[in-house]
C-alpha positions as CSV (number, residue, x, y, z in Angstrom):
1,M,-7.7,-12.5,22.5
2,G,-11.1,-12.2,23.7
3,N,-13.0,-15.7,23.2
4,N,-10.1,-18.3,23.7
5,N,-12.6,-21.2,22.8
6,F,-10.0,-22.3,20.0
7,K,-9.2,-25.8,19.0
8,F,-7.1,-27.3,16.1
9,S,-9.1,-29.9,14.5
10,G,-7.3,-30.1,10.9
11,K,-7.1,-28.2,8.0
12,Y,-8.4,-28.2,4.2
13,I,-5.8,-28.1,1.4
14,I,-6.5,-26.0,-1.7
15,K,-4.9,-26.8,-4.8
16,A,-5.8,-25.4,-8.3
17,N,-3.6,-23.8,-11.3
18,L,-3.7,-20.6,-11.8
19,R,-3.9,-19.2,-15.8
20,C,-3.3,-16.1,-17.2
21,E,-5.8,-15.2,-19.5
22,T,-3.8,-11.5,-20.3
23,G,-0.7,-10.7,-19.5
24,L,-0.2,-10.5,-16.3
25,H,2.0,-7.9,-14.0
26,I,3.4,-8.2,-10.8
27,G,6.0,-5.4,-9.7
28,G,9.4,-6.4,-8.7
29,T,12.3,-3.6,-8.1
30,D,15.7,-5.0,-9.0
31,E,16.0,-4.5,-12.9
32,G,15.1,-0.5,-12.6
33,F,18.5,-0.3,-10.6
34,E,20.5,-1.5,-13.6
35,I,21.7,0.5,-16.8
36,G,19.1,-0.5,-19.1
37,G,17.2,-2.3,-17.1
38,I,13.2,-1.9,-17.4
39,D,12.0,0.7,-15.4
40,N,8.9,-1.3,-14.4
41,P,9.7,-5.4,-13.8
42,V,7.7,-8.4,-12.7
43,I,8.7,-9.4,-9.7
44,K,11.3,-12.8,-10.1
45,D,12.7,-15.6,-7.9
46,P,16.5,-14.6,-7.6
47,I,17.8,-17.9,-8.2
48,T,15.7,-19.2,-11.2
49,K,14.7,-15.5,-12.8
50,Y,11.6,-17.2,-13.3
51,P,8.8,-14.9,-12.6
52,Y,5.9,-16.1,-9.9
53,I,3.1,-14.6,-7.9
54,P,4.0,-13.5,-4.4
55,G,1.2,-15.4,-1.9
56,S,1.1,-11.8,-0.4
57,S,-0.5,-10.6,-3.8
58,L,-3.2,-13.3,-4.5
59,K,-4.5,-13.1,-0.7
60,G,-4.4,-9.7,-0.8
61,K,-6.2,-8.9,-4.2
62,M,-8.6,-11.8,-2.5
63,R,-8.6,-9.7,0.9
64,S,-9.7,-6.7,-1.0
65,L,-12.5,-7.7,-2.6
66,L,-13.9,-9.9,-0.1
67,E,-14.1,-6.8,2.0
68,W,-16.2,-5.0,-0.4
69,A,-18.7,-7.6,-1.0
70,E,-18.8,-8.2,2.7
71,G,-19.4,-4.0,2.8
72,R,-16.3,-4.2,5.4
73,V,-14.9,-0.8,4.0
74,K,-16.0,2.4,4.7
75,I,-15.7,5.7,2.7
76,V,-14.7,8.7,5.2
77,K,-14.0,12.0,4.2
78,I,-10.4,13.5,5.2
79,K,-8.8,17.1,4.7
80,E,-5.7,17.6,2.2
81,D,-4.5,20.6,1.3
82,N,-7.6,22.6,2.5
83,K,-9.8,19.9,0.5
84,D,-12.3,17.4,1.6
85,N,-11.2,13.9,0.1
86,L,-13.0,10.6,0.4
87,V,-11.1,7.8,0.7
88,G,-12.0,3.9,1.6
89,K,-11.2,2.7,4.8
90,L,-10.2,-0.7,5.1
91,C,-11.0,-3.2,7.7
92,D,-9.5,-4.4,10.7
93,C,-11.7,-5.2,13.9
94,G,-10.0,-8.5,14.1
95,Q,-13.7,-9.5,14.9
96,C,-15.6,-9.9,11.8
97,D,-14.6,-13.0,9.1
98,V,-12.8,-10.9,6.3
99,C,-10.2,-10.2,9.5
100,I,-11.1,-14.0,10.9
101,I,-10.0,-15.3,7.4
102,F,-6.8,-13.5,6.0
103,G,-5.4,-11.9,9.5
104,S,-5.3,-8.5,11.0
105,S,-2.7,-6.7,12.4
106,A,-0.3,-6.8,15.4
107,A,-1.9,-3.5,16.6
108,T,-5.6,-4.6,16.6
109,S,-6.8,-5.3,20.4
110,T,-9.3,-8.0,19.7
111,K,-8.5,-10.9,17.1
112,E,-8.0,-14.2,16.1
113,P,-6.0,-17.2,15.0
114,T,-5.6,-16.3,11.2
115,R,-7.6,-18.9,9.0
116,L,-6.0,-18.6,5.6
117,T,-2.0,-19.3,4.3
118,V,-1.5,-18.2,0.4
119,R,1.6,-19.8,-0.5
120,D,4.0,-17.9,-3.3
121,S,2.9,-19.5,-6.6
122,F,5.8,-21.2,-9.5
123,P,5.1,-21.9,-13.1
124,K,4.4,-25.4,-14.0
125,K,6.7,-27.1,-15.9
126,E,5.1,-26.7,-19.1
127,T,5.0,-23.2,-18.6
128,I,8.7,-22.7,-18.1
129,S,9.1,-25.0,-21.6
130,E,6.8,-22.9,-23.5
131,W,8.8,-19.4,-22.4
132,E,12.0,-21.1,-23.2
133,N,10.2,-22.3,-27.0
134,N,8.5,-19.6,-27.5
135,L,9.9,-16.3,-26.2
136,G,13.9,-17.6,-26.3
137,E,16.5,-19.1,-23.8
138,N,16.1,-17.7,-20.4
139,I,13.4,-15.1,-21.9
140,Y,10.6,-15.9,-19.5
141,T,8.2,-12.5,-19.9
142,E,7.1,-10.0,-22.7
143,L,7.4,-5.9,-22.7
144,K,4.1,-4.1,-22.9
145,T,4.6,-0.2,-24.1
146,E,2.0,1.9,-22.4
147,N,1.1,5.4,-23.5
148,T,-0.1,8.1,-21.6
149,I,-1.6,11.0,-24.2
150,D,-1.4,14.6,-22.7
151,R,-5.1,15.8,-23.5
152,L,-4.2,18.9,-24.0
153,T,-1.0,18.4,-26.5
154,S,-1.9,15.3,-27.4
155,A,2.1,14.2,-26.6
156,A,2.7,10.5,-26.0
157,N,5.2,9.4,-23.2
158,P,5.6,5.9,-23.7
159,R,6.3,3.4,-20.4
160,P,7.0,-0.3,-21.3
161,M,5.7,-2.7,-18.7
162,E,7.0,-6.5,-18.3
163,R,4.2,-9.0,-17.9
164,V,3.9,-12.7,-17.8
165,P,2.5,-13.6,-21.2
166,A,-0.9,-14.9,-21.5
167,G,-1.3,-18.9,-21.1
168,S,1.1,-18.8,-18.2
169,V,-0.1,-21.0,-15.3
170,F,1.0,-21.2,-12.1
171,E,0.4,-23.7,-9.1
172,V,-1.4,-22.3,-6.1
173,E,-1.8,-23.8,-2.6
174,M,-4.1,-22.3,0.1
175,L,-4.1,-23.7,3.5
176,F,-7.5,-23.1,6.0
177,D,-6.9,-23.7,9.5
178,L,-10.5,-25.4,11.6
179,Y,-10.5,-24.0,15.0
180,K,-14.3,-23.5,15.3
181,D,-17.3,-24.8,14.3
182,D,-18.4,-22.2,12.4
183,D,-15.0,-22.1,10.6
184,L,-16.8,-23.9,7.4
185,P,-19.1,-21.1,6.1
186,R,-15.8,-19.2,6.3
187,L,-13.8,-21.6,4.2
188,K,-16.7,-20.7,1.4
189,K,-15.6,-17.1,1.8
190,V,-12.2,-18.3,0.8
191,F,-13.9,-19.4,-2.5
192,E,-16.0,-16.7,-3.3
193,S,-13.4,-14.4,-2.9
194,M,-12.1,-16.7,-5.9
195,M,-14.6,-16.1,-8.2
196,L,-14.6,-12.6,-7.7
197,L,-10.9,-12.0,-8.6
198,E,-11.9,-14.0,-11.6
199,D,-13.9,-11.2,-12.8
200,S,-11.6,-8.2,-11.5
201,S,-7.9,-8.5,-12.1
202,L,-4.7,-9.4,-10.4
203,G,-1.5,-7.3,-10.3
204,G,-0.9,-3.6,-12.0
205,G,-2.3,-2.7,-15.0
206,G,-5.9,-4.2,-14.6
207,S,-8.5,-1.3,-16.1
208,R,-5.8,-1.4,-19.3
209,G,-6.0,-5.1,-19.6
210,S,-3.5,-6.9,-18.1
211,G,-4.4,-9.3,-15.2
212,K,-7.4,-11.5,-15.9
213,V,-6.8,-14.9,-14.5
214,V,-8.9,-18.1,-14.0
215,F,-8.8,-20.9,-11.8
216,E,-8.6,-24.4,-12.9
217,D,-8.1,-27.9,-12.3
218,I,-9.0,-27.4,-8.4
219,E,-8.2,-29.8,-5.3
220,V,-9.5,-29.6,-2.0
221,K,-8.1,-32.2,0.5
222,K,-9.0,-32.4,4.3
223,R,-6.3,-33.4,6.7
224,S,-7.6,-33.9,10.3
225,L,-5.9,-33.6,13.8
226,E,-5.5,-37.6,13.5
227,Y,-3.6,-37.2,10.0
228,Y,-0.8,-35.4,11.9
229,R,-0.9,-37.2,15.1
230,E,-2.1,-40.9,14.0
231,S,-1.0,-40.9,10.0
232,A,-4.6,-41.1,9.0
233,D,-5.6,-40.5,5.8
234,E,-6.1,-37.0,4.5
235,I,-10.0,-37.4,2.7
236,V,-10.1,-36.0,-0.9
237,V,-13.2,-33.1,-0.9
238,I,-13.0,-32.1,-4.4
239,K,-11.2,-34.4,-6.8
240,K,-9.0,-32.3,-9.1
241,G,-10.6,-30.6,-11.9
242,E,-13.5,-32.6,-10.8
243,K,-16.0,-29.1,-10.7
244,A,-15.5,-25.8,-11.4
245,L,-15.3,-22.8,-9.3
246,R,-19.1,-21.6,-9.2
247,D,-19.9,-25.1,-8.5
248,I,-18.1,-25.3,-5.8
249,C,-19.7,-22.7,-4.3
250,L,-23.3,-23.4,-5.2
251,N,-23.0,-27.1,-3.9
252,F,-21.0,-26.3,-0.8
253,P,-22.4,-27.8,2.1
254,E,-23.3,-30.9,-0.1
255,S,-19.2,-31.0,-0.9
256,F,-18.0,-30.2,2.5
257,E,-20.6,-31.1,5.3
258,K,-20.2,-34.8,4.5
259,I,-16.8,-35.5,6.3
C-alpha cells in the first residue's frame, strides 16, 4: 500500500437534504421488462417502491466533477474504425486526492484507504406525503415525454422518461474517515464537489433539463476515536441549517480546525 503510516482518528458525519429543483431521473431496469412497462424507469426500493438515490450515483457524479476541476482527466487519442477519436481517461492512480477521497479500483497497485462513504438517499416523509397527496396512491413519479427530431425529415421519435418530480427532497448522509493529518484539506474538497454538483446535474437527461439539485440544511458532526472506545460525545461542527454550502467552503479552516 506504499506509505502505511495510517492511524484512524475519527470521522466526520455529513448530513443534508437534497432538493430536486427539476425532475430527477436515475435509471432502474426492472419495469422495462414488463408488458406495458416504462422503457426508461427510475430506480426504486423493491419493498416500498419509493424512488431513491443510490450512493454510487451521487458519489460517482461528485467524483467526476472533482476530477475535471482538479485536472485529473487526461484526453487521449484512440483509433476506432480507422478513425482517431479523442476520449477522456479518468484518473485511477491511487495517490492523488481524488483517488484517496473516493477510492480506486482493485487493480491499482498503490492506494490508500478510501476516505468517503456515501449512503443511499431515501425520500423524506414529507416528500412521500406530497407524492401521495398530489400524484395519487402508490404514484411517486412523473412521466416526461422527450422527442428526438430527425433534422432531415423532421420526424419525431417520442420516448417517455420517468422522473422524480421537482420539489422532492432526499436525506443525504456521507462519512469521511480520518487517517492522516493532511486529511482535513481533503474533506474541504468533498464540499467543493457538492458545490460543483449544484451547478451541474445528477442522473440522466441533465443537458435536457433534468437533475438540477441543491443541498439544504447541512449538518456536520465529528466523532473521534474516543467516541467509539469510551462513549465520548460527538462534536457538532456545523449546526443543521446554520451555514450554506458556499459559506462552509469559504470559512472551512475556521469551522473545522477549532476542534
